[in-house]
Structure formats: structure tokens, C-alpha cells
KEMI-94474 format. One record per residue (C-alpha): residue number from 1; chain; x, y, z. Coordinates in pm, whole numbers. Layout:
<nodes>
seq = NUM	mol = A	c1 = X	c2 = Y	c3 = Z
...
</nodes>
This chain:
<nodes>
seq = 1	mol = A	c1 = 10	c2 = 2876	c3 = -3064
seq = 2	mol = A	c1 = -79	c2 = 2667	c3 = -2766
seq = 3	mol = A	c1 = 183	c2 = 2618	c3 = -2502
seq = 4	mol = A	c1 = 327	c2 = 2270	c3 = -2479
seq = 5	mol = A	c1 = 356	c2 = 2301	c3 = -2102
seq = 6	mol = A	c1 = 82	c2 = 2116	c3 = -1908
seq = 7	mol = A	c1 = -151	c2 = 2344	c3 = -1716
seq = 8	mol = A	c1 = -145	c2 = 2336	c3 = -1338
seq = 9	mol = A	c1 = -447	c2 = 2158	c3 = -1192
seq = 10	mol = A	c1 = -629	c2 = 2407	c3 = -969
seq = 11	mol = A	c1 = -900	c2 = 2172	c3 = -840
seq = 12	mol = A	c1 = -924	c2 = 2068	c3 = -479
seq = 13	mol = A	c1 = -803	c2 = 1719	c3 = -405
seq = 14	mol = A	c1 = -550	c2 = 1500	c3 = -579
seq = 15	mol = A	c1 = -505	c2 = 1569	c3 = -950
seq = 16	mol = A	c1 = -624	c2 = 1306	c3 = -1191
seq = 17	mol = A	c1 = -370	c2 = 1108	c3 = -1392
seq = 18	mol = A	c1 = -143	c2 = 1399	c3 = -1463
seq = 19	mol = A	c1 = 210	c2 = 1342	c3 = -1586
seq = 20	mol = A	c1 = 492	c2 = 1309	c3 = -1338
seq = 21	mol = A	c1 = 861	c2 = 1281	c3 = -1414
seq = 22	mol = A	c1 = 985	c2 = 985	c3 = -1212
seq = 23	mol = A	c1 = 1347	c2 = 1086	c3 = -1262
seq = 24	mol = A	c1 = 1316	c2 = 1420	c3 = -1081
seq = 25	mol = A	c1 = 1175	c2 = 1528	c3 = -742
seq = 26	mol = A	c1 = 798	c2 = 1562	c3 = -719
seq = 27	mol = A	c1 = 704	c2 = 1924	c3 = -638
seq = 28	mol = A	c1 = 518	c2 = 1955	c3 = -312
seq = 29	mol = A	c1 = 294	c2 = 2244	c3 = -220
seq = 30	mol = A	c1 = 500	c2 = 2498	c3 = -23
seq = 31	mol = A	c1 = 217	c2 = 2630	c3 = 194
seq = 32	mol = A	c1 = 164	c2 = 2391	c3 = 483
seq = 33	mol = A	c1 = 25	c2 = 2569	c3 = 786
seq = 34	mol = A	c1 = 17	c2 = 2415	c3 = 1132
seq = 35	mol = A	c1 = -221	c2 = 2581	c3 = 1375
seq = 36	mol = A	c1 = -119	c2 = 2647	c3 = 1732
seq = 37	mol = A	c1 = -322	c2 = 2472	c3 = 1995
seq = 38	mol = A	c1 = -340	c2 = 2167	c3 = 2213
seq = 39	mol = A	c1 = -147	c2 = 1861	c3 = 2107
seq = 40	mol = A	c1 = -435	c2 = 1618	c3 = 2152
seq = 41	mol = A	c1 = -523	c2 = 1353	c3 = 1898
seq = 42	mol = A	c1 = -787	c2 = 1566	c3 = 1725
seq = 43	mol = A	c1 = -550	c2 = 1856	c3 = 1655
seq = 44	mol = A	c1 = -265	c2 = 1633	c3 = 1541
seq = 45	mol = A	c1 = -501	c2 = 1436	c3 = 1320
seq = 46	mol = A	c1 = -621	c2 = 1760	c3 = 1157
seq = 47	mol = A	c1 = -263	c2 = 1865	c3 = 1085
seq = 48	mol = A	c1 = -182	c2 = 1530	c3 = 930
seq = 49	mol = A	c1 = -499	c2 = 1537	c3 = 718
seq = 50	mol = A	c1 = -405	c2 = 1880	c3 = 583
seq = 51	mol = A	c1 = -50	c2 = 1767	c3 = 509
seq = 52	mol = A	c1 = -159	c2 = 1448	c3 = 335
seq = 53	mol = A	c1 = -406	c2 = 1645	c3 = 122
seq = 54	mol = A	c1 = -130	c2 = 1877	c3 = 5
seq = 55	mol = A	c1 = 102	c2 = 1582	c3 = -44
seq = 56	mol = A	c1 = -151	c2 = 1406	c3 = -262
seq = 57	mol = A	c1 = -193	c2 = 1723	c3 = -469
seq = 58	mol = A	c1 = 181	c2 = 1760	c3 = -516
seq = 59	mol = A	c1 = 237	c2 = 1396	c3 = -609
seq = 60	mol = A	c1 = -32	c2 = 1264	c3 = -842
seq = 61	mol = A	c1 = -148	c2 = 911	c3 = -776
seq = 62	mol = A	c1 = -81	c2 = 776	c3 = -1123
seq = 63	mol = A	c1 = 252	c2 = 861	c3 = -1275
seq = 64	mol = A	c1 = 374	c2 = 830	c3 = -1631
seq = 65	mol = A	c1 = 745	c2 = 784	c3 = -1701
seq = 66	mol = A	c1 = 936	c2 = 1008	c3 = -1941
seq = 67	mol = A	c1 = 1036	c2 = 874	c3 = -2284
seq = 68	mol = A	c1 = 1402	c2 = 834	c3 = -2187
seq = 69	mol = A	c1 = 1346	c2 = 698	c3 = -1837
seq = 70	mol = A	c1 = 1667	c2 = 584	c3 = -1667
seq = 71	mol = A	c1 = 1738	c2 = 379	c3 = -1360
seq = 72	mol = A	c1 = 1825	c2 = 569	c3 = -1046
seq = 73	mol = A	c1 = 2178	c2 = 575	c3 = -920
seq = 74	mol = A	c1 = 2313	c2 = 307	c3 = -690
seq = 75	mol = A	c1 = 2328	c2 = 565	c3 = -412
seq = 76	mol = A	c1 = 1955	c2 = 634	c3 = -433
seq = 77	mol = A	c1 = 1862	c2 = 268	c3 = -432
seq = 78	mol = A	c1 = 2104	c2 = 206	c3 = -148
seq = 79	mol = A	c1 = 1926	c2 = 481	c3 = 45
seq = 80	mol = A	c1 = 1590	c2 = 317	c3 = -27
seq = 81	mol = A	c1 = 1714	c2 = -19	c3 = 98
seq = 82	mol = A	c1 = 1867	c2 = 149	c3 = 402
seq = 83	mol = A	c1 = 1537	c2 = 315	c3 = 494
seq = 84	mol = A	c1 = 1353	c2 = -14	c3 = 443
seq = 85	mol = A	c1 = 1591	c2 = -197	c3 = 677
seq = 86	mol = A	c1 = 1566	c2 = 84	c3 = 934
seq = 87	mol = A	c1 = 1185	c2 = 63	c3 = 932
seq = 88	mol = A	c1 = 1203	c2 = -314	c3 = 964
seq = 89	mol = A	c1 = 1450	c2 = -279	c3 = 1252
seq = 90	mol = A	c1 = 1219	c2 = -34	c3 = 1431
seq = 91	mol = A	c1 = 926	c2 = -273	c3 = 1386
seq = 92	mol = A	c1 = 1123	c2 = -564	c3 = 1530
seq = 93	mol = A	c1 = 1262	c2 = -353	c3 = 1815
seq = 94	mol = A	c1 = 915	c2 = -243	c3 = 1919
seq = 95	mol = A	c1 = 788	c2 = -599	c3 = 1891
seq = 96	mol = A	c1 = 1056	c2 = -754	c3 = 2114
seq = 97	mol = A	c1 = 1154	c2 = -481	c3 = 2362
seq = 98	mol = A	c1 = 831	c2 = -301	c3 = 2458
seq = 99	mol = A	c1 = 497	c2 = -382	c3 = 2616
seq = 100	mol = A	c1 = 332	c2 = -289	c3 = 2290
seq = 101	mol = A	c1 = 538	c2 = -557	c3 = 2124
seq = 102	mol = A	c1 = 386	c2 = -825	c3 = 2347
seq = 103	mol = A	c1 = 45	c2 = -747	c3 = 2201
seq = 104	mol = A	c1 = 195	c2 = -723	c3 = 1851
seq = 105	mol = A	c1 = 355	c2 = -1067	c3 = 1872
seq = 106	mol = A	c1 = 37	c2 = -1217	c3 = 2011
seq = 107	mol = A	c1 = -166	c2 = -1066	c3 = 1726
seq = 108	mol = A	c1 = 82	c2 = -1191	c3 = 1466
seq = 109	mol = A	c1 = 77	c2 = -1542	c3 = 1610
seq = 110	mol = A	c1 = -302	c2 = -1538	c3 = 1618
seq = 111	mol = A	c1 = -322	c2 = -1421	c3 = 1256
seq = 112	mol = A	c1 = -74	c2 = -1677	c3 = 1121
seq = 113	mol = A	c1 = -249	c2 = -1963	c3 = 1302
seq = 114	mol = A	c1 = -582	c2 = -1884	c3 = 1139
seq = 115	mol = A	c1 = -688	c2 = -2113	c3 = 853
seq = 116	mol = A	c1 = -740	c2 = -1799	c3 = 645
seq = 117	mol = A	c1 = -365	c2 = -1730	c3 = 645
seq = 118	mol = A	c1 = -273	c2 = -2062	c3 = 483
seq = 119	mol = A	c1 = -579	c2 = -2049	c3 = 258
seq = 120	mol = A	c1 = -487	c2 = -1707	c3 = 121
seq = 121	mol = A	c1 = -127	c2 = -1810	c3 = 62
seq = 122	mol = A	c1 = -220	c2 = -2132	c3 = -119
seq = 123	mol = A	c1 = -491	c2 = -1968	c3 = -330
seq = 124	mol = A	c1 = -265	c2 = -1677	c3 = -423
seq = 125	mol = A	c1 = 17	c2 = -1910	c3 = -532
seq = 126	mol = A	c1 = -224	c2 = -2125	c3 = -734
seq = 127	mol = A	c1 = -372	c2 = -1819	c3 = -901
seq = 128	mol = A	c1 = -28	c2 = -1682	c3 = -989
seq = 129	mol = A	c1 = 68	c2 = -2019	c3 = -1138
seq = 130	mol = A	c1 = -245	c2 = -2009	c3 = -1352
seq = 131	mol = A	c1 = -174	c2 = -1652	c3 = -1460
seq = 132	mol = A	c1 = 184	c2 = -1743	c3 = -1550
seq = 133	mol = A	c1 = 80	c2 = -2003	c3 = -1805
seq = 134	mol = A	c1 = -242	c2 = -1842	c3 = -1920
seq = 135	mol = A	c1 = -223	c2 = -1722	c3 = -2285
seq = 136	mol = A	c1 = -317	c2 = -1353	c3 = -2296
seq = 137	mol = A	c1 = -296	c2 = -1313	c3 = -2676
seq = 138	mol = A	c1 = -132	c2 = -973	c3 = -2639
seq = 139	mol = A	c1 = 141	c2 = -1005	c3 = -2908
seq = 140	mol = A	c1 = 441	c2 = -1014	c3 = -2679
seq = 141	mol = A	c1 = 292	c2 = -827	c3 = -2381
seq = 142	mol = A	c1 = 205	c2 = -1135	c3 = -2174
seq = 143	mol = A	c1 = 471	c2 = -1062	c3 = -1915
seq = 144	mol = A	c1 = 314	c2 = -722	c3 = -1845
seq = 145	mol = A	c1 = -29	c2 = -877	c3 = -1802
seq = 146	mol = A	c1 = 114	c2 = -1136	c3 = -1565
seq = 147	mol = A	c1 = 290	c2 = -874	c3 = -1353
seq = 148	mol = A	c1 = -28	c2 = -669	c3 = -1330
seq = 149	mol = A	c1 = -234	c2 = -974	c3 = -1232
seq = 150	mol = A	c1 = 26	c2 = -1096	c3 = -984
seq = 151	mol = A	c1 = 50	c2 = -761	c3 = -807
seq = 152	mol = A	c1 = -330	c2 = -743	c3 = -785
seq = 153	mol = A	c1 = -339	c2 = -1094	c3 = -639
seq = 154	mol = A	c1 = -87	c2 = -1007	c3 = -369
seq = 155	mol = A	c1 = -270	c2 = -681	c3 = -292
seq = 156	mol = A	c1 = -610	c2 = -848	c3 = -247
seq = 157	mol = A	c1 = -459	c2 = -1128	c3 = -35
seq = 158	mol = A	c1 = -287	c2 = -878	c3 = 195
seq = 159	mol = A	c1 = -597	c2 = -660	c3 = 230
seq = 160	mol = A	c1 = -816	c2 = -960	c3 = 313
seq = 161	mol = A	c1 = -574	c2 = -1077	c3 = 583
seq = 162	mol = A	c1 = -536	c2 = -727	c3 = 732
seq = 163	mol = A	c1 = -909	c2 = -653	c3 = 748
seq = 164	mol = A	c1 = -1000	c2 = -999	c3 = 877
seq = 165	mol = A	c1 = -731	c2 = -991	c3 = 1147
seq = 166	mol = A	c1 = -833	c2 = -641	c3 = 1257
seq = 167	mol = A	c1 = -1193	c2 = -755	c3 = 1285
seq = 168	mol = A	c1 = -1125	c2 = -1075	c3 = 1477
seq = 169	mol = A	c1 = -846	c2 = -952	c3 = 1704
seq = 170	mol = A	c1 = -1004	c2 = -620	c3 = 1806
seq = 171	mol = A	c1 = -1380	c2 = -615	c3 = 1767
seq = 172	mol = A	c1 = -1432	c2 = -976	c3 = 1879
seq = 173	mol = A	c1 = -1195	c2 = -934	c3 = 2175
seq = 174	mol = A	c1 = -1391	c2 = -626	c3 = 2282
seq = 175	mol = A	c1 = -1725	c2 = -803	c3 = 2243
seq = 176	mol = A	c1 = -1591	c2 = -1117	c3 = 2414
seq = 177	mol = A	c1 = -1460	c2 = -917	c3 = 2713
seq = 178	mol = A	c1 = -1106	c2 = -1052	c3 = 2663
seq = 179	mol = A	c1 = -979	c2 = -701	c3 = 2592
seq = 180	mol = A	c1 = -1088	c2 = -592	c3 = 2941
seq = 181	mol = A	c1 = -875	c2 = -868	c3 = 3094
seq = 182	mol = A	c1 = -576	c2 = -762	c3 = 2888
seq = 183	mol = A	c1 = -617	c2 = -394	c3 = 2975
seq = 184	mol = A	c1 = -634	c2 = -476	c3 = 3346
seq = 185	mol = A	c1 = -262	c2 = -550	c3 = 3321
seq = 186	mol = A	c1 = -2	c2 = -269	c3 = 3288
seq = 187	mol = A	c1 = -111	c2 = -202	c3 = 2929
seq = 188	mol = A	c1 = -310	c2 = 108	c3 = 2838
seq = 189	mol = A	c1 = -558	c2 = 146	c3 = 2554
seq = 190	mol = A	c1 = -318	c2 = 324	c3 = 2322
seq = 191	mol = A	c1 = -60	c2 = 48	c3 = 2357
seq = 192	mol = A	c1 = -339	c2 = -200	c3 = 2284
seq = 193	mol = A	c1 = -434	c2 = -27	c3 = 1957
seq = 194	mol = A	c1 = -75	c2 = 26	c3 = 1839
seq = 195	mol = A	c1 = 19	c2 = -331	c3 = 1928
seq = 196	mol = A	c1 = -273	c2 = -469	c3 = 1730
seq = 197	mol = A	c1 = -180	c2 = -258	c3 = 1427
seq = 198	mol = A	c1 = 187	c2 = -358	c3 = 1436
seq = 199	mol = A	c1 = 90	c2 = -723	c3 = 1478
seq = 200	mol = A	c1 = -132	c2 = -701	c3 = 1170
seq = 201	mol = A	c1 = 155	c2 = -548	c3 = 969
seq = 202	mol = A	c1 = 386	c2 = -829	c3 = 1077
seq = 203	mol = A	c1 = 131	c2 = -1091	c3 = 972
seq = 204	mol = A	c1 = 91	c2 = -920	c3 = 635
seq = 205	mol = A	c1 = 469	c2 = -920	c3 = 588
seq = 206	mol = A	c1 = 483	c2 = -1292	c3 = 665
seq = 207	mol = A	c1 = 218	c2 = -1348	c3 = 398
seq = 208	mol = A	c1 = 364	c2 = -1117	c3 = 134
seq = 209	mol = A	c1 = 725	c2 = -1236	c3 = 163
seq = 210	mol = A	c1 = 671	c2 = -1591	c3 = 25
seq = 211	mol = A	c1 = 420	c2 = -1461	c3 = -230
seq = 212	mol = A	c1 = 677	c2 = -1210	c3 = -354
seq = 213	mol = A	c1 = 944	c2 = -1481	c3 = -388
seq = 214	mol = A	c1 = 706	c2 = -1700	c3 = -589
seq = 215	mol = A	c1 = 597	c2 = -1401	c3 = -798
seq = 216	mol = A	c1 = 954	c2 = -1302	c3 = -888
seq = 217	mol = A	c1 = 1050	c2 = -1663	c3 = -965
seq = 218	mol = A	c1 = 754	c2 = -1696	c3 = -1201
seq = 219	mol = A	c1 = 847	c2 = -1373	c3 = -1379
seq = 220	mol = A	c1 = 1204	c2 = -1499	c3 = -1422
seq = 221	mol = A	c1 = 1074	c2 = -1826	c3 = -1569
seq = 222	mol = A	c1 = 799	c2 = -1671	c3 = -1781
seq = 223	mol = A	c1 = 1045	c2 = -1465	c3 = -1986
seq = 224	mol = A	c1 = 1189	c2 = -1784	c3 = -2132
seq = 225	mol = A	c1 = 849	c2 = -1953	c3 = -2149
seq = 226	mol = A	c1 = 702	c2 = -1669	c3 = -2358
seq = 227	mol = A	c1 = 1007	c2 = -1669	c3 = -2585
seq = 228	mol = A	c1 = 961	c2 = -2040	c3 = -2651
seq = 229	mol = A	c1 = 588	c2 = -2002	c3 = -2715
seq = 230	mol = A	c1 = 654	c2 = -1720	c3 = -2966
seq = 231	mol = A	c1 = 936	c2 = -1911	c3 = -3140
seq = 232	mol = A	c1 = 1197	c2 = -1655	c3 = -3037
seq = 233	mol = A	c1 = 1545	c2 = -1712	c3 = -2902
seq = 234	mol = A	c1 = 1518	c2 = -1839	c3 = -2547
seq = 235	mol = A	c1 = 1745	c2 = -1646	c3 = -2308
seq = 236	mol = A	c1 = 1974	c2 = -1856	c3 = -2096
seq = 237	mol = A	c1 = 1859	c2 = -1931	c3 = -1744
seq = 238	mol = A	c1 = 2195	c2 = -1825	c3 = -1600
seq = 239	mol = A	c1 = 2482	c2 = -1628	c3 = -1756
seq = 240	mol = A	c1 = 2777	c2 = -1860	c3 = -1696
seq = 241	mol = A	c1 = 3021	c2 = -1627	c3 = -1870
seq = 242	mol = A	c1 = 2961	c2 = -1341	c3 = -1625
seq = 243	mol = A	c1 = 2846	c2 = -1566	c3 = -1338
seq = 244	mol = A	c1 = 2520	c2 = -1381	c3 = -1283
seq = 245	mol = A	c1 = 2150	c2 = -1424	c3 = -1368
seq = 246	mol = A	c1 = 2057	c2 = -1357	c3 = -1728
seq = 247	mol = A	c1 = 1975	c2 = -986	c3 = -1758
seq = 248	mol = A	c1 = 1696	c2 = -1045	c3 = -2010
seq = 249	mol = A	c1 = 1519	c2 = -1247	c3 = -1744
seq = 250	mol = A	c1 = 1631	c2 = -1042	c3 = -1445
seq = 251	mol = A	c1 = 1523	c2 = -698	c3 = -1570
seq = 252	mol = A	c1 = 1145	c2 = -772	c3 = -1558
seq = 253	mol = A	c1 = 1196	c2 = -903	c3 = -1204
seq = 254	mol = A	c1 = 1372	c2 = -582	c3 = -1098
seq = 255	mol = A	c1 = 1092	c2 = -378	c3 = -1253
seq = 256	mol = A	c1 = 835	c2 = -564	c3 = -1041
seq = 257	mol = A	c1 = 1007	c2 = -518	c3 = -704
seq = 258	mol = A	c1 = 945	c2 = -141	c3 = -648
seq = 259	mol = A	c1 = 569	c2 = -177	c3 = -710
seq = 260	mol = A	c1 = 567	c2 = -432	c3 = -428
seq = 261	mol = A	c1 = 658	c2 = -149	c3 = -189
seq = 262	mol = A	c1 = 358	c2 = 47	c3 = -318
seq = 263	mol = A	c1 = 136	c2 = -257	c3 = -262
seq = 264	mol = A	c1 = 264	c2 = -289	c3 = 95
seq = 265	mol = A	c1 = 199	c2 = 81	c3 = 160
seq = 266	mol = A	c1 = -159	c2 = 47	c3 = 37
seq = 267	mol = A	c1 = -217	c2 = -252	c3 = 264
seq = 268	mol = A	c1 = -70	c2 = -60	c3 = 560
seq = 269	mol = A	c1 = -310	c2 = 231	c3 = 504
seq = 270	mol = A	c1 = -614	c2 = 5	c3 = 477
seq = 271	mol = A	c1 = -503	c2 = -189	c3 = 786
seq = 272	mol = A	c1 = -490	c2 = 135	c3 = 987
seq = 273	mol = A	c1 = -836	c2 = 233	c3 = 866
seq = 274	mol = A	c1 = -970	c2 = -112	c3 = 955
seq = 275	mol = A	c1 = -818	c2 = -92	c3 = 1303
seq = 276	mol = A	c1 = -993	c2 = 241	c3 = 1360
seq = 277	mol = A	c1 = -1328	c2 = 99	c3 = 1249
seq = 278	mol = A	c1 = -1281	c2 = -217	c3 = 1457
seq = 279	mol = A	c1 = -1267	c2 = -19	c3 = 1780
seq = 280	mol = A	c1 = -1638	c2 = 60	c3 = 1740
seq = 281	mol = A	c1 = -1791	c2 = -170	c3 = 1478
seq = 282	mol = A	c1 = -1837	c2 = -549	c3 = 1477
seq = 283	mol = A	c1 = -1677	c2 = -786	c3 = 1229
seq = 284	mol = A	c1 = -1934	c2 = -769	c3 = 950
seq = 285	mol = A	c1 = -1962	c2 = -391	c3 = 960
seq = 286	mol = A	c1 = -1585	c2 = -350	c3 = 966
seq = 287	mol = A	c1 = -1525	c2 = -575	c3 = 666
seq = 288	mol = A	c1 = -1807	c2 = -414	c3 = 468
seq = 289	mol = A	c1 = -1690	c2 = -62	c3 = 549
seq = 290	mol = A	c1 = -1324	c2 = -138	c3 = 478
seq = 291	mol = A	c1 = -1391	c2 = -282	c3 = 135
seq = 292	mol = A	c1 = -1633	c2 = -1	c3 = 55
seq = 293	mol = A	c1 = -1355	c2 = 247	c3 = 136
seq = 294	mol = A	c1 = -1117	c2 = 39	c3 = -77
seq = 295	mol = A	c1 = -1346	c2 = 66	c3 = -380
seq = 296	mol = A	c1 = -1455	c2 = 429	c3 = -335
seq = 297	mol = A	c1 = -1099	c2 = 549	c3 = -268
seq = 298	mol = A	c1 = -987	c2 = 398	c3 = -598
seq = 299	mol = A	c1 = -1266	c2 = 563	c3 = -799
seq = 300	mol = A	c1 = -1266	c2 = 896	c3 = -610
seq = 301	mol = A	c1 = -1027	c2 = 1065	c3 = -858
seq = 302	mol = A	c1 = -1263	c2 = 966	c3 = -1140
seq = 303	mol = A	c1 = -1556	c2 = 1118	c3 = -950
seq = 304	mol = A	c1 = -1366	c2 = 1443	c3 = -906
seq = 305	mol = A	c1 = -1282	c2 = 1456	c3 = -1274
seq = 306	mol = A	c1 = -1638	c2 = 1387	c3 = -1387
seq = 307	mol = A	c1 = -1793	c2 = 1639	c3 = -1149
seq = 308	mol = A	c1 = -1541	c2 = 1916	c3 = -1220
seq = 309	mol = A	c1 = -1792	c2 = 2098	c3 = -1439
seq = 310	mol = A	c1 = -2106	c2 = 2002	c3 = -1246
seq = 311	mol = A	c1 = -2302	c2 = 2168	c3 = -969
seq = 312	mol = A	c1 = -2109	c2 = 2323	c3 = -683
seq = 313	mol = A	c1 = -2259	c2 = 2101	c3 = -405
seq = 314	mol = A	c1 = -2189	c2 = 1785	c3 = -605
seq = 315	mol = A	c1 = -1834	c2 = 1899	c3 = -681
seq = 316	mol = A	c1 = -1780	c2 = 1983	c3 = -314
seq = 317	mol = A	c1 = -1893	c2 = 1635	c3 = -202
seq = 318	mol = A	c1 = -1671	c2 = 1468	c3 = -462
seq = 319	mol = A	c1 = -1369	c2 = 1672	c3 = -352
seq = 320	mol = A	c1 = -1446	c2 = 1601	c3 = 13
seq = 321	mol = A	c1 = -1452	c2 = 1226	c3 = -53
seq = 322	mol = A	c1 = -1123	c2 = 1248	c3 = -245
seq = 323	mol = A	c1 = -954	c2 = 1435	c3 = 43
seq = 324	mol = A	c1 = -1099	c2 = 1247	c3 = 343
seq = 325	mol = A	c1 = -1055	c2 = 896	c3 = 206
seq = 326	mol = A	c1 = -704	c2 = 760	c3 = 149
seq = 327	mol = A	c1 = -558	c2 = 833	c3 = -192
seq = 328	mol = A	c1 = -513	c2 = 470	c3 = -291
seq = 329	mol = A	c1 = -455	c2 = 566	c3 = -652
seq = 330	mol = A	c1 = -129	c2 = 708	c3 = -520
seq = 331	mol = A	c1 = -9	c2 = 346	c3 = -497
seq = 332	mol = A	c1 = -136	c2 = 242	c3 = -841
seq = 333	mol = A	c1 = 122	c2 = 21	c3 = -1014
seq = 334	mol = A	c1 = -44	c2 = -23	c3 = -1354
seq = 335	mol = A	c1 = 143	c2 = 259	c3 = -1529
seq = 336	mol = A	c1 = 485	c2 = 135	c3 = -1421
seq = 337	mol = A	c1 = 398	c2 = -221	c3 = -1524
seq = 338	mol = A	c1 = 248	c2 = -127	c3 = -1861
seq = 339	mol = A	c1 = 551	c2 = 84	c3 = -1959
seq = 340	mol = A	c1 = 825	c2 = -148	c3 = -1826
seq = 341	mol = A	c1 = 960	c2 = 134	c3 = -1613
seq = 342	mol = A	c1 = 1137	c2 = 104	c3 = -1279
seq = 343	mol = A	c1 = 971	c2 = 335	c3 = -1029
seq = 344	mol = A	c1 = 1212	c2 = 604	c3 = -913
seq = 345	mol = A	c1 = 1319	c2 = 616	c3 = -545
seq = 346	mol = A	c1 = 1177	c2 = 969	c3 = -505
seq = 347	mol = A	c1 = 830	c2 = 841	c3 = -591
seq = 348	mol = A	c1 = 866	c2 = 550	c3 = -350
seq = 349	mol = A	c1 = 982	c2 = 788	c3 = -78
seq = 350	mol = A	c1 = 684	c2 = 1019	c3 = -131
seq = 351	mol = A	c1 = 447	c2 = 722	c3 = -122
seq = 352	mol = A	c1 = 599	c2 = 602	c3 = 206
seq = 353	mol = A	c1 = 560	c2 = 949	c3 = 359
seq = 354	mol = A	c1 = 196	c2 = 963	c3 = 251
seq = 355	mol = A	c1 = 138	c2 = 613	c3 = 388
seq = 356	mol = A	c1 = 297	c2 = 704	c3 = 723
seq = 357	mol = A	c1 = 96	c2 = 1026	c3 = 756
seq = 358	mol = A	c1 = -242	c2 = 875	c3 = 673
seq = 359	mol = A	c1 = -179	c2 = 563	c3 = 883
seq = 360	mol = A	c1 = -83	c2 = 784	c3 = 1178
seq = 361	mol = A	c1 = -402	c2 = 985	c3 = 1133
seq = 362	mol = A	c1 = -611	c2 = 666	c3 = 1127
seq = 363	mol = A	c1 = -443	c2 = 533	c3 = 1443
seq = 364	mol = A	c1 = -504	c2 = 867	c3 = 1618
seq = 365	mol = A	c1 = -868	c2 = 836	c3 = 1521
seq = 366	mol = A	c1 = -865	c2 = 486	c3 = 1670
seq = 367	mol = A	c1 = -732	c2 = 635	c3 = 1996
seq = 368	mol = A	c1 = -1024	c2 = 875	c3 = 2008
seq = 369	mol = A	c1 = -1286	c2 = 609	c3 = 1930
seq = 370	mol = A	c1 = -1142	c2 = 354	c3 = 2173
seq = 371	mol = A	c1 = -1066	c2 = 591	c3 = 2460
seq = 372	mol = A	c1 = -1423	c2 = 605	c3 = 2595
seq = 373	mol = A	c1 = -1537	c2 = 263	c3 = 2469
seq = 374	mol = A	c1 = -1720	c2 = 71	c3 = 2741
seq = 375	mol = A	c1 = -1557	c2 = -271	c3 = 2776
seq = 376	mol = A	c1 = -1783	c2 = -407	c3 = 3047
</nodes>
């Protein structure tokens, strides 16, 4: 008889669409070795790359919920919210009480004043309104299709803003010699790079926040709209008896909020990669390279799976691409949306750790590339 236990994936790189229990901790690889040596950016970046590779192997990018999936305890979600507020507090503290924050606030102001910022927000809201009332002909699964389309809309809008801002605020300032004027003040190159990255993140947050509010409001409304279109009982808009929102409408909204954190993590990783490229490449090259990485990183697990039985050199190249490029499939939200499952806090925590490690590695790479860049 065959064992019912799934076999352990022994391939190099992140495993492909293996099952993960969202209600229990994700097993990480126990063997993480840090080499002794100098603490320069190259060594630290190598350590982080090794750790993120092991982390991606221990936590597969696409997770499937168990049959009897349950919501996490209030303590766990309180811890998640606490960590989110702490990270937001750190971001605001750096922005308003350090020299790096001066550059961050300037970058945020520059990004929000661009016509692209308003254009992306308006187009995203219009597209979500169209998706909300578009008939999908899915026999009661329209709300899932809308959530998937809405999350993809917010992701693309955030990535476009992050890559465009990185290109205009870094590469064009370097080519226009304005960066040299800024660095002549008591601001070093590392503070310049970090400030630009934090400013991009703040601009992305200012874009995503209203889009998320509109997205959740449309989900809340669409539950009743779909019920009316399918001649079912329409749930009340507000539960007056218990003085709270109707749970039939509120539950799909709650299920869509955790994937928003995954979307934000993916944007943060791509923003860090774009910042690193912008220190050397012009606007067109940066945008082309960033979106090429976005596409290849999403299909890299498929390449590894298809080449698992192929030639050794081809398999090595596929595994190298899967390890070197960011594991964006780690932040894939389709499984959670399609199964109406609330992502567990442990998975969100692991995704945040992976995002922080890879973003740090990309910023360290930006330090190296920008350190000897001639600004004259």
C-alpha cells in the first residue's frame, strides 16, 4: 500500500504547490549556516540570500487550507495587528525624526504629486467597479472571481507606482545631477538609497489604503447584489438586533483583508529590486527589467517543475533562477480566495520575514552599486 503521507520535496529551490497546513506552524529548514568573515554588504547579502532560499523551501509559495480550516485565535490576530502597527510606527519615526526621513518625505510628496498617482487610483477604482457588476457566470462563485480580480488590480497598480517612482526619483536625479547636489549636504549615499525606498513604500501605502477601502466596500455590497441576481434571500445590510454588520456580508470582507498584506509584501520586494536597478540603469531599462523579473519570478516554480527530469545544466539554471529571483509565488493569494479561507497569522508572519530578508538583500545590493557611481 502506498503511504498517504506526502513525500518531502528534495529539489533545490522553493517547492511547487505543495500542501501546507495554515493552522499550524510552517516547518523551516533547521540548517542555516552563517559564515564568519567581514560584515560588509556582500557578506551580509550572501547570508540573507541563503536564509531566504531556505525559508522559501520551508514555506511553499502556494498554500492549500485543510478541510476543517478554522480562524486563528484573537490573540494571534492581535499579535499580527500589533506587529503591523509597530512597523508602521517605525516607518513614521524614521520619516519624521531622521535625515533619511527628509529624503523619504520628499520622495513621497514627489510620487503623490505625479499625474500617474491619481491616474492609477482612478483607473483602479473604475476597474473594480466594473468587476463588481460584471456577470462571471460561475454559478454562485462571482464573489471569489471579484476578489481575485480586485487583488490583482491593486497589485498591478502598486507595482506600477513603485517602479515608476524608483525610476524617476533615482535614475533621473542621478542623470540630471540633482542627486550630487543633495549628497553634498550632510546626507551620505546609503541614507539616500534608504530614504528613496522608504518614500516609495509610503507612496504605495497612500495609494493602496483608499483602494483597499473601496475594495472592501464593494465586496460588502456585492454579497447582497449577487443574492438578488440569483433570486436568493438578500442578507440585511446591517444587523440591527446585534448592532453590528451583517456577518454574511462581513465574512467575505474579512477573508480578503489578509491577502492584502501579501500584496503589500510583494510590492515591497519589487520596489527594493527596482531601487537597486535604478542606481545603475535609466528609466526604460529599469521598468523593463523590473517587469521582466515580475513575470519570470512568478513562473520560475513552473520552470523548476518542468525541468526536474531534464538535463542537469538546464535543471541547474532553472533552480538558480528560482533561488536568485524573489519568490513572488510566496505571496500568491489565489488559493485563499478560491477556497474562502482566512490566511493564518503564521503564514502572514513567514511572508513578512521573507519580504524583509529579500528587501534587505536588494537594498544592500543597491548600496554596492551606488557606492562607486560617478555622479559628475
